C-alpha positions in Angstrom: 71.8 33.1 62.5 71.5 29.7 60.8 72.2 31.1 57.3 75.5 32.6 58.4 76.5 29.4 60.2 75.7 27.4 57.1 77.7 29.8 54.8 80.6 29.7 57.2 80.5 25.9 57.4 80.6 25.6 53.6 84.0 27.5 53.6 85.1 30.5 51.6 82.6 32.8 53.4 85.1 35.7 53.9 86.4 35.4 50.4 82.8 35.7 49.2 81.8 38.6 51.4 85.0 40.6 51.2 86.0 40.1 47.5 83.0 39.1 45.5 80.3 41.1 47.4 82.3 44.1 48.7 84.9 44.4 46.0 87.8 44.6 48.5 91.0 43.8 46.7 93.1 43.2 49.8 92.4 42.5 53.4 95.1 43.0 56.0 94.8 41.0 59.2 96.3 41.9 62.6 98.6 40.2 63.1 101.0 37.8 61.6 100.9 34.3 63.2 104.2 33.9 65.0 106.0 31.7 64.0 104.9 32.5 60.5 103.0 29.9 58.6 101.1 29.8 55.4 97.3 29.5 55.6 94.5 29.2 53.1 92.7 32.4 54.2 92.4 35.4 51.8 94.3 37.8 54.1 97.8 39.3 54.2 99.3 40.3 57.6 100.7 43.1 59.7 103.9 42.6 61.7 103.9 44.1 65.2 107.3 45.1 66.6 106.0 46.2 70.0 108.0 43.6 71.8 111.2 45.1 70.5 110.1 48.6 71.4 108.9 47.7 74.9 110.9 44.7 76.2 109.8 43.6 79.6 112.1 40.8 80.6 115.4 39.2 79.6 113.7 35.9 79.0 111.5 37.6 76.4 114.6 39.1 74.7 116.4 35.8 74.7 113.4 34.2 72.9 113.3 37.0 70.4 117.0 36.7 69.7 116.7 32.9 69.2 114.2 33.5 66.3 116.9 35.3 64.3 119.9 33.2 65.5 121.2 35.7 68.1 122.1 36.0 71.7 121.1 39.3 73.3 123.7 40.9 75.6 123.8 44.6 74.5 121.5 47.3 73.0 123.4 46.8 69.7 122.4 43.1 69.8 118.8 44.1 70.4 118.6 46.6 67.5 120.2 44.1 65.2 117.7 41.4 66.2 114.9 43.8 65.6 116.2 44.6 62.1 116.7 40.9 61.3 113.2 40.0 62.5 111.5 42.7 60.5 113.5 42.2 57.3 113.1 38.4 57.5 109.3 38.8 57.3 109.0 41.6 54.7 111.3 40.1 52.1 108.5 39.1 49.8 108.5 35.4 50.8 105.7 35.8 53.3 102.3 37.6 53.2 103.5 40.3 55.7 102.9 43.7 54.0 103.5 46.3 56.7 104.4 47.1 60.3 101.9 48.0 63.0 102.1 49.8 66.3 99.2 49.8 68.8 101.2 51.4 71.6 98.9 54.5 71.9 96.8 52.4 74.2 99.7 52.4 76.7 101.7 55.5 76.2 101.9 58.8 74.3 102.6 58.8 70.6 105.3 61.4 71.1 108.6 59.5 70.5 111.5 61.8 71.4 114.9 61.6 69.8 117.1 60.3 72.6 120.8 59.5 72.9 122.2 56.0 72.5 123.8 56.3 76.0 120.5 57.1 77.7 118.8 54.3 75.9 121.6 51.9 76.7 121.4 52.8 80.5 117.6 52.0 80.4 118.2 48.8 78.4 120.8 47.6 80.9 118.2 47.8 83.7 116.8 44.6 82.2 120.0 42.8 83.2 120.0 44.1 86.8 120.2 41.4 89.5 116.6 42.3 90.6 115.3 41.7 87.1 117.5 39.1 85.4 116.2 35.7 86.8 113.4 34.1 84.8 111.2 33.9 87.8 111.3 37.7 88.3 108.1 39.6 87.1 108.2 41.8 84.0 109.2 45.4 84.4 108.1 48.6 82.6 111.2 49.9 80.8 112.0 53.6 80.8 110.4 55.8 78.1 113.8 56.7 76.7 114.4 53.1 75.6 110.9 52.9 74.0 111.6 56.2 72.2 114.9 55.0 71.0 113.6 51.7 69.7 110.6 53.3 68.0 113.0 55.5 66.1 115.1 52.5 65.2 112.1 50.5 63.9 111.0 53.6 61.9 114.5 53.7 60.4 114.2 50.0 59.4 110.8 50.9 57.8 112.4 53.9 56.1 115.3 51.8 54.8 112.9 49.2 53.3 110.2 51.8 52.2 107.6 50.0 54.3 104.1 51.0 55.4 103.9 51.6 59.1 100.4 51.5 60.6 99.7 53.4 63.8 96.7 53.1 66.1 95.5 56.7 66.9 92.5 58.4 68.4 89.8 56.5 70.2 91.0 54.3 73.1 89.5 50.9 74.1 87.8 50.4 77.4 87.1 53.2 79.9 89.4 55.7 81.5 92.4 56.5 79.3 94.2 59.7 78.1 92.7 60.4 74.7 95.4 63.1 74.0 98.1 60.4 74.1 96.7 59.1 70.8 96.6 62.4 68.9 98.2 61.7 65.5 99.9 65.1 65.5 102.3 63.7 68.2 103.9 61.6 65.4 104.9 64.6 63.4 108.6 64.3 64.2 108.6 60.7 62.8 106.8 61.9 59.6 109.5 64.5 59.1 112.5 62.3 59.7 111.5 59.0 58.1 110.4 60.2 54.7 110.7 56.9 52.9 108.3 55.1 55.3 104.6 55.5 54.6 102.5 56.1 57.7 99.0 54.6 57.7 97.1 56.4 60.4 94.2 54.4 61.9 90.6 55.1 62.9 90.3 58.5 61.2 92.4 59.8 64.1 88.9 60.2 65.8 88.3 62.5 67.5 91.2 64.3 65.8 89.7 64.1 62.4 90.5 67.6 61.1 94.1 67.3 62.4 94.6 64.1 60.5 93.2 65.6 57.3 95.8 68.4 57.7 98.6 66.0 58.3 97.7 64.0 55.2 97.6 67.2 53.2 101.0 68.4 54.5 103.0 65.2 54.4 103.5 63.1 51.3 104.1 60.0 53.5 101.0 60.2 55.7 97.8 58.4 54.7 94.4 58.3 56.2 93.0 54.9 57.3 89.2 54.9 58.0 89.2 51.4 59.6 86.5 51.1 62.3 85.3 54.6 61.4 81.9 53.4 60.3 81.6 51.6 63.7 82.9 54.4 65.9 80.5 56.9 64.4 78.8 56.6 61.0 78.0 60.3 61.1 81.6 61.3 61.9 82.8 59.1 59.1 80.5 60.8 56.6 81.4 64.3 57.7 85.1 63.4 57.6 84.9 62.0 54.1 83.1 65.1 52.9 85.8 67.3 54.4 88.7 65.2 53.2 87.4 65.0 49.6 87.6 68.8 49.6 90.9 69.3 51.4 93.1 66.2 51.0 94.8 64.8 47.8 92.8 61.9 46.3 95.6 59.4 46.8 95.5 59.9 50.6 
């Protein structure tokens, strides 16, 4: 409406609504502008590492390596590039405050512990003659490489005591496997990477009770109600009542 347009044109509208009216101390925006640049908005940023977990073409890896001053030839190069990229942006000199994964839209949240050799074989497929030229179309890498790289990214988060956000629960669009986004599938990551803090999105809806139990059982698992009020106000109210009974107040 006209009042909103006028307020937006005056500038500072989000600052006014989020901080002054709503009392929100910190707003996290998805995702960091890449390359990173300072802006005058009132937000801090997430950092998505999806491209390191699911590389699709050598040209993509070459560009990612260039951002951290590396050439990519081996899986060891790729993991080092991922670490450098993450640590470069979470060193306190930027407004990046956490990692984020939205891969539950595309695959199961179960990330198995796989061997380096299996992951390396899958990684080397990106260098096959049929995939290497820039004009070749992207490919879908094997699950073992995605699993290996997610564990590696979680290890970087663990080493740096970072927050790692995960999309869980409700899927966008129509026709997807809801059970792929069940937050209980992340349990092996919660157990292994105890210094990382896992921020679990969207109330886990419809896995609301499961998420409450996870937050109660794991000191490094936290409930995030983002979009909950939009997904279902009634479900959000019921969940909050249950969690206030069953889950520690700091969760």
